[in-house]
LUMFI-556342 format. One record per atom (N, C-alpha, C): x, y, z; residue in one letter; residue number from 1; atom name. Coordinates in steps of 0.02 Angstrom, whole numbers, plus 50000, padded with zeros to 5 digits. Atoms other than C-alpha are relative to their C-alpha. Last residue first. Layout:
    px    py    pz res   n atom
     X     Y     Z   A NUM   CA
...
***
This chain:
    px    py    pz res   n atom
 50027 49915 50062   H  94    N
 47906 49147 49222   H  94   CA
 49926 49976 49976   H  94    C
 50017 49942 49941   T  93    N
 47955 49039 49385   T  93   CA
 49965 50033 49954   T  93    C
 50065 50020 49941   A  92    N
 47945 48871 49280   A  92   CA
 49996 50050 50042   A  92    C
 50054 50014 50023   R  91    N
 48044 48940 49124   R  91   CA
 49954 49987 50036   R  91    C
 50029 49930 50028   L  90    N
 48173 48982 49226   L  90   CA
 49951 50001 49979   L  90    C
 50013 49974 49920   R  89    N
 48191 48814 49313   R  89   CA
 49975 50063 49986   R  89    C
 50050 50007 49963   G  88    N
 48213 48738 49142   G  88   CA
 49965 50033 50051   G  88    C
 50053 49990 50049   I  87    N
 48332 48833 49069   I  87   CA
 49935 50006 50022   I  87    C
 50018 49932 49991   E  86    N
 48422 48811 49217   E  86   CA
 49963 50032 49961   E  86    C
 50007 50013 49956   Q  85    N
 48426 48607 49179   Q  85   CA
 49982 50070 50035   Q  85    C
 50087 50000 50010   E  84    N
 48454 48656 49015   E  84   CA
 49975 50002 50052   E  84    C
 50053 49931 50017   A  83    N
 48615 48740 49078   A  83   CA
 49930 49986 49958   A  83    C
 49977 49938 49942   D  82    N
 48687 48610 49180   D  82   CA
 49944 50056 49967   D  82    C
 50052 50021 49960   A  81    N
 48649 48474 49051   A  81   CA
 50001 50045 50056   A  81    C
 50032 49988 50051   D  80    N
 48775 48564 48922   D  80   CA
 49901 49977 50049   D  80    C
 50009 50046 50068   K  79    N
 48906 48541 49064   K  79   CA
 49915 50034 49965   K  79    C
 50064 50009 50038   L  78    N
 48961 48655 49184   L  78   CA
 49990 49977 49929   L  78    C
 49996 49949 50062   P  77    N
 49157 48614 49247   P  77   CA
 49911 49999 49995   P  77    C
 49992 50042 50066   R  76    N
 49147 48527 49422   R  76   CA
 49968 50073 49955   R  76    C
 50049 49979 50047   R  75    N
 49230 48651 49570   R  75   CA
 49967 49952 49934   R  75    C
 50088 50004 49972   V  74    N
 49330 48555 49680   V  74   CA
 49949 50013 49962   V  74    C
 50009 50083 49960   C  73    N
 49517 48504 49610   C  73   CA
 49930 50001 50031   C  73    C
 49959 50084 50028   A  72    N
 49586 48644 49484   A  72   CA
 49965 49946 50040   A  72    C
 50021 49986 50081   E  71    N
 49449 48799 49522   E  71   CA
 50043 49928 49966   E  71    C
 50071 50020 50009   W  70    N
 49454 48754 49710   W  70   CA
 49992 49994 49945   W  70    C
 50006 50076 49990   G  69    N
 49649 48736 49711   G  69   CA
 49929 49976 50003   G  69    C
 49970 50062 50042   D  68    N
 49674 48897 49625   D  68   CA
 49980 49954 50013   D  68    C
 50031 50009 50068   V  67    N
 49568 48983 49744   V  67   CA
 50021 49947 49949   V  67    C
 50068 50029 49995   A  66    N
 49658 48924 49881   A  66   CA
 49918 49992 49950   A  66    C
 49991 50071 50006   L  65    N
 49820 48971 49823   L  65   CA
 49922 49964 50021   L  65    C
 49996 50022 50073   G  64    N
 49762 49130 49813   G  64   CA
 49997 49948 49965   G  64    C
 50080 49977 50031   M  63    N
 49698 49138 49983   M  63   CA
 50014 49997 49942   M  63    C
 50028 50069 49984   A  62    N
 49878 49039 50027   A  62   CA
 49920 50009 49976   A  62    C
 49979 50027 50070   W  61    N
 49977 49206 49948   W  61   CA
 49942 49921 50015   W  61    C
 50038 49958 50080   M  60    N
 49897 49327 50048   M  60   CA
 50011 49947 49947   M  60    C
 50078 50005 50006   T  59    N
 49926 49215 50213   T  59   CA
 49964 50043 49938   T  59    C
 50042 50049 49982   T  58    N
 50106 49172 50187   T  58   CA
 49918 50013 49983   T  58    C
 49981 50056 50058   L  57    N
 50168 49334 50121   L  57   CA
 49965 49962 49984   L  57    C
 50042 49958 50036   W  56    N
 50079 49423 50270   W  56   CA
 50007 49955 49959   W  56    C
 50084 50035 49987   A  55    N
 50149 49286 50391   A  55   CA
 49968 50038 49935   A  55    C
 50015 50072 50073   P  54    N
 50335 49306 50314   P  54   CA
 49905 50003 50017   P  54    C
 50017 49961 50049   W  53    N
 50330 49486 50421   W  53   CA
 49979 49938 49959   W  53    C
 50000 50048 50055   P  52    N
 50357 49396 50588   P  52   CA
 49962 50022 49919   P  52    C
 50070 50014 50038   Y  51    N
 50399 49557 50697   Y  51   CA
 49967 49952 49945   Y  51    C
 50060 49942 49984   G  50    N
 50553 49507 50776   G  50   CA
 49933 50002 49977   G  50    C
 50047 50018 49975   K  49    N
 50684 49389 50678   K  49   CA
 49951 50063 50016   K  49    C
 50011 49954 49908   A  48    N
 50837 49477 50694   A  48   CA
 49955 49980 50018   A  48    C
 49983 49922 49976   T  47    N
 50915 49370 50540   T  47   CA
 49949 50017 50065   T  47    C
 49913 50001 49995   V  46    N
 50918 49180 50524   V  46   CA
 50000 50051 50025   V  46    C
 49980 50053 49919   A  45    N
 50720 49146 50580   A  45   CA
 50090 50010 49998   A  45    C
 49996 49981 49939   W  44    N
 50693 49269 50439   W  44   CA
 49998 49986 50067   W  44    C
 49955 49938 49996   I  43    N
 50773 49215 50302   I  43   CA
 49978 50040 50059   I  43    C
 49944 50021 49989   L  42    N
 50706 49015 50329   L  42   CA
 50046 50076 50029   L  42    C
 49976 49998 49935   W  41    N
 50549 49113 50345   W  41   CA
 50054 49962 50017   W  41    C
 50011 49935 49977   V  40    N
 50579 49180 50163   V  40   CA
 49963 49993 50093   V  40    C
 49935 49957 49998   A  39    N
 50656 49009 50099   A  39   CA
 49982 50067 50047   A  39    C
 49952 50030 49954   A  38    N
 50506 48908 50168   A  38   CA
 50077 50038 49986   A  38    C
 50008 49976 49914   N  37    N
 50381 49032 50089   N  37   CA
 50046 49979 50054   N  37    C
 49984 49906 49993   V  36    N
 50484 49033 49915   V  36   CA
 49964 50011 50076   V  36    C
 49942 49990 50004   V  35    N
 50482 48843 49910   V  35   CA
 50017 50073 50018   V  35    C
 49933 50012 49945   V  34    N
 50321 48811 49972   V  34   CA
 50052 49999 50007   V  34    C
 50011 49980 49945   Y  33    N
 50220 48927 49852   Y  33   CA
 50030 49968 50074   Y  33    C
 49953 49958 49994   A  32    N
 50320 48868 49714   A  32   CA
 49969 50033 50071   A  32    C
 49918 50027 49984   A  31    N
 50279 48680 49741   A  31   CA
 50004 50088 50004   A  31    C
 49977 50038 49941   L  30    N
 50097 48735 49752   L  30   CA
 50052 50008 50023   L  30    C
 50034 49949 49942   H  29    N
 50069 48858 49618   H  29   CA
 50019 49952 50049   H  29    C
 49948 49962 50027   R  28    N
 50161 48706 49507   R  28   CA
 50009 50053 50047   R  28    C
 49951 50038 49967   H  27    N
 50026 48591 49570   H  27   CA
 50052 50041 49998   H  27    C
 49997 50012 49925   F  26    N
 49896 48704 49533   F  26   CA
 50041 49980 50029   F  26    C
 50012 49944 49947   E  25    N
 49952 48724 49363   E  25   CA
 50007 50000 50060   E  25    C
 49932 50011 50022   R  24    N
 49950 48523 49324   R  24   CA
 50023 50083 50021   R  24    C
 49968 50044 49966   R  23    N
 49770 48528 49382   R  23   CA
 50054 50011 50035   R  23    C
 50021 49965 49958   Q  22    N
 49717 48665 49255   Q  22   CA
 50051 49966 50080   Q  22    C
 49957 49959 50015   R  21    N
 49799 48566 49127   R  21   CA
 49980 50056 50070   R  21    C
 49919 50030 49984   S  20    N
 49714 48428 49180   S  20   CA
 50043 50053 50006   S  20    C
 49993 49996 49917   E  19    N
 49549 48519 49173   E  19   CA
 50064 49970 50029   E  19    C
 50015 49921 49976   A  18    N
 49576 48579 48994   A  18   CA
 50001 50003 50091   A  18    C
 49951 49984 49999   L  17    N
 49639 48400 48944   L  17   CA
 50001 50071 50029   L  17    C
 49947 50053 49980   A  16    N
 49480 48335 48989   A  16   CA
 50065 50028 50014   A  16    C
 49997 49971 49934   P  15    N
 49387 48483 48933   P  15   CA
 50031 49941 50040   P  15    C
 49969 49904 49990   E  14    N
 49478 48457 48754   E  14   CA
 49972 50004 50067   E  14    C
 49937 49989 49992   R  13    N
 49439 48251 48765   R  13   CA
 50022 50046 50015   R  13    C
 50010 50008 49945   A  12    N
 49251 48234 48794   A  12   CA
 50084 50023 50017   A  12    C
 50014 50059 49966   G  11    N
 49196 48271 48615   G  11   CA
 50021 50003 50087   G  11    C
 50059 50000 49973   G  10    N
 49150 48422 48533   G  10   CA
 50012 49967 50039   G  10    C
 49992 49930 49960   P   9    N
 49348 48449 48469   P   9   CA
 49908 49996 50054   P   9    C
 50034 49932 50034   T   8    N
 49325 48269 48415   T   8   CA
 50013 50036 50040   T   8    C
 49969 49975 50052   S   7    N
 49446 48139 48476   S   7   CA
 49977 50051 49940   S   7    C
 49919 50017 49980   T   6    N
 49412 48045 48643   T   6   CA
 50024 50036 49931   T   6    C
 49974 49979 49940   N   5    N
 49239 48061 48644   N   5   CA
 50054 50014 50013   N   5    C
 50011 49926 50000   E   4    N
 49198 48035 48463   E   4   CA
 50006 50040 50088   E   4    C
 50065 49985 49962   D   3    N
 49270 47867 48448   D   3   CA
 49992 50087 50030   D   3    C
 49981 49981 49920   P   2    N
 49382 47851 48314   P   2   CA
 49944 50027 50021   P   2    C
 50024 49926 49995   M   1    N
 49329 47746 48152   M   1   CA
 50009 50041 50061   M   1    C
***
């Protein structure tokens, strides 16, 4: 008989796969960030230089990347126990 936590839709397999996909997407986003920003800064360095316009792209994209990184690597997913704890807290205050 298969283990409930690894093969059923309600088990742990689906959330684990979702988290793994999210981390993989973050790593793809990070790789694109590094490659594109390196190319843009190289173009800036080879051309007339002057005002460092690539800083805008690098900074704005870094903010989006930071949010993706937070979601993929730091924030823990909500569990049923979290909902039960919040319900208990709300009942205690009312």
